[in-house]
C-alpha positions in Angstrom: 75.5 -52.1 -19.6 78.9 -53.1 -21.0 80.8 -56.0 -19.3 84.0 -57.9 -19.9 84.0 -61.7 -20.5 86.4 -62.5 -17.6 87.8 -66.0 -16.9 85.6 -66.1 -13.8 82.5 -65.2 -15.8 83.4 -67.8 -18.4 83.7 -70.4 -15.6 80.4 -69.3 -14.0 78.6 -69.5 -17.3 79.9 -73.0 -18.0 78.6 -74.3 -14.7 75.3 -72.6 -15.4 75.0 -74.1 -18.8 75.4 -77.6 -17.4 72.9 -76.8 -14.6 69.8 -78.4 -16.1 67.6 -77.8 -13.0 67.7 -74.0 -12.7 67.5 -71.2 -15.2 70.1 -68.5 -14.6 70.7 -65.2 -16.3 73.6 -62.7 -16.1 73.1 -59.5 -14.2 75.6 -57.1 -15.8 75.2 -54.6 -13.0 76.3 -56.9 -10.2 78.4 -59.2 -12.4 76.6 -62.3 -10.9 74.4 -65.0 -12.2 70.9 -64.9 -10.7 67.7 -67.0 -11.0 65.5 -66.0 -13.8 62.5 -66.4 -11.5 63.7 -63.9 -8.9 63.9 -60.8 -10.9 62.2 -58.8 -13.7 64.2 -59.5 -16.8 62.5 -56.8 -18.9 65.6 -54.6 -18.6 67.5 -56.0 -21.5 70.4 -53.6 -20.9 71.1 -55.1 -17.5 70.1 -58.8 -17.8 71.3 -61.2 -20.4 70.1 -64.7 -21.0 72.9 -67.3 -21.1 73.9 -69.4 -24.2 71.4 -72.1 -24.9 72.6 -75.5 -23.8 70.9 -78.8 -23.3 71.6 -82.5 -23.1 71.6 -82.8 -26.9 74.5 -80.3 -27.0 76.4 -82.3 -24.4 75.8 -85.5 -26.4 77.1 -83.9 -29.6 80.3 -82.8 -27.8 80.9 -86.3 -26.5 80.3 -87.7 -30.0 82.6 -85.2 -31.6 85.3 -86.1 -29.0 84.9 -89.8 -29.6 85.3 -89.4 -33.4 88.3 -87.1 -32.9 90.3 -89.8 -31.0 93.0 -91.6 -32.9 93.1 -94.4 -30.4 91.0 -97.2 -32.0 90.2 -99.3 -28.9 89.1 -96.3 -26.8 87.3 -94.7 -29.7 85.3 -97.9 -30.2 84.6 -98.2 -26.5 83.2 -94.6 -26.4 81.1 -95.2 -29.5 79.5 -98.2 -27.9 78.7 -96.1 -24.8 77.1 -93.4 -27.0 75.0 -96.0 -28.8 73.9 -97.7 -25.6 70.7 -95.6 -25.4 70.5 -95.0 -21.7 72.8 -93.6 -19.0 75.0 -92.2 -21.7 76.5 -89.3 -19.7 77.3 -91.4 -16.7 78.5 -94.2 -18.8 80.8 -91.9 -20.8 82.3 -90.6 -17.6 82.7 -94.1 -16.1 84.4 -95.4 -19.3 87.1 -92.8 -19.2 88.0 -93.3 -15.5 90.6 -96.1 -16.2 92.3 -93.7 -18.7 93.2 -90.6 -16.8 95.2 -89.0 -19.7 92.3 -89.5 -22.0 89.9 -88.2 -19.3 92.0 -85.0 -19.0 92.0 -84.7 -22.8 88.2 -85.0 -22.7 87.9 -82.3 -20.1 90.1 -80.0 -22.1 88.2 -80.7 -25.2 84.8 -80.1 -23.5 86.1 -76.8 -22.0 87.3 -75.7 -25.4 84.0 -76.5 -27.1 81.9 -74.8 -24.5 84.2 -71.8 -24.6 83.5 -71.4 -28.3 79.8 -71.3 -27.6 80.3 -68.7 -24.9 82.5 -66.6 -27.1 79.9 -66.7 -29.9 77.2 -65.6 -27.3 79.4 -62.7 -26.1 80.3 -61.6 -29.7 76.6 -61.4 -30.5 76.1 -59.1 -27.5 79.2 -57.0 -28.5 77.6 -56.5 -31.9 74.4 -55.2 -30.3 76.6 -52.7 -28.4 78.1 -51.5 -31.7 81.5 -53.1 -30.9 83.6 -55.4 -33.0 83.7 -59.2 -32.3 86.6 -60.6 -30.4 88.9 -62.3 -32.9 91.2 -64.3 -30.7 90.3 -68.0 -30.6 90.5 -70.0 -27.3 93.6 -72.0 -27.0 93.7 -75.1 -29.1 93.8 -78.2 -26.9 94.9 -80.7 -29.5 98.5 -81.1 -28.2 98.0 -80.1 -24.6 97.8 -83.8 -23.6 101.5 -84.1 -24.2 102.0 -82.1 -21.0 100.6 -85.1 -19.1 103.7 -87.2 -19.9 107.2 -87.5 -18.5 109.9 -88.0 -21.1 113.3 -89.2 -19.9 116.3 -91.4 -20.6 115.8 -95.1 -19.9 117.8 -96.9 -17.2 118.0 -100.4 -18.6 118.4 -102.0 -15.1 115.9 -99.9 -13.2 113.3 -100.0 -16.0 113.1 -103.7 -16.4 109.4 -103.8 -15.5 108.8 -101.1 -18.2 110.4 -103.1 -20.9 108.8 -106.4 -19.7 105.4 -104.7 -20.0 106.3 -103.4 -23.5 107.3 -106.9 -24.6 104.0 -108.3 -23.5 102.1 -105.6 -25.4 104.3 -106.0 -28.5 103.7 -109.7 -28.6 99.9 -109.1 -28.4 100.3 -106.9 -31.6 101.3 -109.9 -33.6 99.2 -112.5 -31.8 96.2 -111.3 -33.9 97.9 -112.0 -37.2 100.8 -114.5 -36.7 100.8 -118.1 -35.5 102.1 -118.5 -31.9 105.2 -120.2 -33.0 106.1 -117.5 -35.5 105.1 -114.8 -33.0 107.4 -116.2 -30.3 110.3 -116.5 -32.8 109.9 -113.0 -34.0 109.9 -111.6 -30.5 112.9 -113.8 -29.6 114.9 -112.4 -32.5 113.7 -108.9 -31.7 114.7 -109.0 -28.0 118.1 -110.6 -28.9 118.8 -107.9 -31.4 117.9 -105.1 -28.9 120.1 -106.7 -26.2 123.0 -106.9 -28.6 122.6 -103.3 -29.5 122.4 -102.3 -25.9 126.0 -103.5 -25.4 127.1 -101.3 -28.2 125.6 -98.1 -26.8 121.9 -98.0 -27.6 120.1 -94.8 -26.5 116.6 -95.3 -25.3 114.1 -92.6 -24.3 110.8 -93.5 -22.6 107.5 -91.8 -22.0 105.4 -92.3 -18.8 102.2 -90.8 -17.7 102.2 -88.6 -14.7 101.0 -91.6 -12.7 104.1 -93.5 -14.0 102.3 -95.8 -16.4 104.4 -97.0 -19.3 103.3 -95.1 -22.4 106.0 -95.7 -25.0 109.7 -95.6 -25.9 112.2 -95.1 -28.7 115.6 -96.7 -29.1 118.3 -95.4 -31.4 121.8 -96.6 -32.3 124.4 -94.0 -33.4 127.1 -94.5 -36.0 129.4 -91.6 -35.4 131.7 -92.3 -38.3 128.9 -91.6 -40.8 127.1 -89.0 -38.6 124.1 -91.3 -38.9 121.6 -92.8 -36.4 119.3 -95.7 -36.8 115.9 -95.9 -34.9 115.7 -99.6 -34.1 112.5 -99.4 -32.0 109.6 -97.1 -31.6 106.6 -98.3 -29.7 103.6 -96.6 -28.0 101.3 -98.7 -25.8 97.8 -99.1 -27.3 96.0 -97.2 -24.6 98.1 -94.1 -25.3 98.0 -94.0 -29.0 96.7 -91.0 -30.8 97.8 -88.7 -28.0 101.0 -87.3 -29.3 103.3 -89.7 -27.4 105.1 -91.0 -30.5 105.6 -87.5 -31.8 107.0 -86.3 -28.5 109.4 -89.2 -28.3 110.6 -88.6 -31.9 111.0 -84.9 -31.3 113.1 -85.5 -28.2 115.1 -88.1 -30.0 115.9 -85.6 -32.8 117.0 -83.0 -30.2 119.4 -85.6 -28.6 120.8 -86.5 -32.0 121.4 -82.9 -33.2 123.5 -82.3 -30.1 125.6 -85.2 -31.1 126.1 -83.8 -34.6 124.0 -86.5 -36.3 122.8 -85.4 -39.7 120.9 -88.4 -41.0 118.4 -90.7 -39.4 117.2 -94.0 -40.8 114.5 -96.3 -39.3 114.8 -100.0 -39.1 112.0 -100.9 -36.6 111.8 -104.6 -37.2 109.3 -106.2 -36.6 107.0 -103.2 -36.1 107.8 -101.4 -39.4 104.3 -102.1 -40.8 102.6 -100.8 -37.6 104.5 -97.5 -37.4 105.1 -97.1 -41.2 102.3 -94.6 -41.7 103.4 -92.6 -38.6 107.0 -92.3 -39.8 105.8 -91.4 -43.3 103.9 -88.5 -41.9 107.0 -87.4 -40.2 109.0 -87.4 -43.5 110.4 -90.9 -43.4 110.3 -93.3 -46.4 110.2 -96.9 -45.1 109.2 -100.2 -46.7 109.4 -103.4 -44.7 107.4 -106.5 -44.0 107.7 -109.7 -42.0 107.5 -112.8 -44.1 107.1 -116.3 -42.7 106.5 -119.8 -44.1 105.3 -123.0 -42.5 107.5 -125.7 -43.9 
């Protein structure tokens, strides 16, 4: 008996796939999932076994998600959980709790992967009916995480806590490679430079999570005479890296600049040029800059 793969049926099948305590099958006549022990499943035109799914499949999806993350700290943390050897599923879920945006990305990723399995199952059935396979792929979830962020203009006075938190994180970036005295001096010159530019009309856009956690910001200085703008700071908090925040900020910044008839953008992100250099290069920028220091 023919049946459509409705959204409700997809949802029901997903729940059944994760139900490791009961074997369910699909009754195409009633449109419901029923226990395999309660009916005679000899009628293959009415009853359909569900896609095979076990704990090993669930583990592979978690592993695939962890490897796909471009956020090194969280990726490493999830790898450690996966290699812990026991309580992996609960540990994976617990590890993501402090990171709601990553957790939502995981749920979207998991839904997407399971939907691929269900679609393959349904296409196999369609072929047995003499029908063509469905060609449309489920929606790609790679960039959906950007919907979990709020992008807005910064209010220098009201967002003092935001920038204070950013300064702390930025200083940590250099603490791993620079002596404390050099680190403090670099941050002093950086903050002084930003404060000076603010007086001359610096435009700053910030990104926050839906729970109003600081995620990142971009600051740009405009030179109208030459129709040119200079990005003087672009920073994404470590826990939000690899989630499209920098790309979203850069895109919004370009939209703002185009409305102001700016035709050229340069980047002078001292002292973070080395950190964001690869990112800007992927976006079409050419940038070479380093921080040099000497203990005299």
